[in-house]
N, C-alpha and C positions, 0 to 999 in steps of 0.2 A: 673125649674122656672115657675111662672104663673100656679101654681096647687093649687087646691081647699084643703084647710087644712085637713078636713076630709077626701077625697078620698086618699090622699097622705098617711095619717096616717094609714089608714086601709090596704094599700099594706105592709108598714113598720113594722106594727105588726105582720103580717103574718108570715114575713120573720124572725123576731126577735124570734118568738116562733117557729118556722121551719116547719109550715105547709105546705110548698111548697115541702117538701122532703118526698119519699115514706116510710120512716122509722120514721115517727112523731110517738111521743107518748106524750100524755098530762102530764105525771109526770116526765118527763125527759127533760133535756135541751139539745135540737135539732137545736136550733137557729143557726143564722150566725151573724157576726159584722155587722152593718149598719153604714154609714158615709153620713151623709147629708149636702150638701154644698148649699149655696145662699137660706138660710131660710128666708131672709129678702123678698123674692120675691114671697112668698106664697099669697093667697088671700082667702077671705070669699065671699060667695054669700049672695045675699039680702043685708038687711040692718045690719048684723052682725057686722060691722065695730064699728057702734055706740051703737048697742042694746046689744051685748054680755060684760058680765062684767067677768073678773078675781077677784076672792076673796080668801081672805087669813087671818090669825088672828095672830097679833103680841104676843099674849099670856098675854098681859096686860089687866085688865078691860075695855072693851069699844074700843079695838083695833082691831074692823073687818076693814079690807082696801079692796077697790076695785078699778080697773082700767079698762076702756074700753078698747078693742082690739086695736083699732088703737094707743091707746097709749102704750100699751103693747107691739106692733112690734116695736114701735119707740125705746123704752128703752131696751128690750129683745127679739129679734127677734126669739131667739133659743127656749125661753120658750114657745111660744105659740105652736110651732109643738110638744115639748117635753110633754106638759100636753094633746095635742090631744092623743098622740101615747102611753102615759101610761095610760091615761083614758080608753083605749080599752083592756087594759091587767087586768088579775084578781090581786089582792091585795094578794100576797103568797110569802113564802120564795124564789120560783123559780124567781119570777119578781125581788125581791129585790137585790139577791145576782147573779142571772145569768144574767136575761134579761136588765135590767137597766144599767149595766156597759159595754155591748155591744154597746149600741146606742151613737153615736158620732155625734153632730149637730154643723154646723158652719153657721155663719150669711152670710159670704161673699165666694167667689171661693178658698181663700186660705185654707189649711189645713196641718196639719204636717205628713199625712199618704199619702204622695205622693210616698214613695217607695214601698207601698204595693199595691198601686192606681194609676198607672201612667194615665196620661191623654188620651194618644192613645188607650187605652184598656177598658178603663171603659165607660159604656154607661148608659144615664139616665134611669129611670124606664119609660116605655110607659105611656101615659095618659089612665086612665081607660076608658073602654067602657061604654057608655050611657045604653045599654042592654047588656045582657048576649050573649058571642057569644063562639063558640067552639076554636078559636086560640088566645084567651088571655091568657097571662102568667104573672109571677111575675118578667119579666127579666131575668128569668132562663129557656131557651127551653129544656134542657136536662130533667128537672123534669115533662115537661107538658105532661100527659097521655093523654089529649084531642084530641090530633091531631092522636093518633091512635084510638081512639073511632070513631071520625068522619071519618078515613078514611075506618074503617071497615065496618060502615054504608053504603058508597057509594059502597063499592066490593059488598054488599048483595044484593043492589039494582039493581047493572049489572048483577049479576048473575039471577035475578028473571025475569028480562027483556028478 
């Protein structure tokens, strides 16, 4: 809740592709399932609520339609986040057949995946840092290799002193 759409979409796109895993291959399906709840609580920075337009075509002549982000959030809060996430992924067969079906977005806190994701064991993604830091991870500490890099450099500094 209260996370910026683009920053949250960037984190989710990385998990869907599987880039957080050490066995990542760009041509293979390596990602995980992602369930997003409270999609209506996301926000944009600046004047994007009134300036950003979502456009689509109905297929009929003169059928170009558009809707501002504020109206889109009121009508379909899941689509705001889904369009941001899918916009960060390449348009190929891997995305259409494997990655898109693994993304589940719900407007409120209720979802049908409580058997797989009990409330007491699930944690929300941490807020993204404003600057790069060595201890940031995508909610998966076991795959974070930056901790070992940071520790080894501090050990080297201790040996040199």
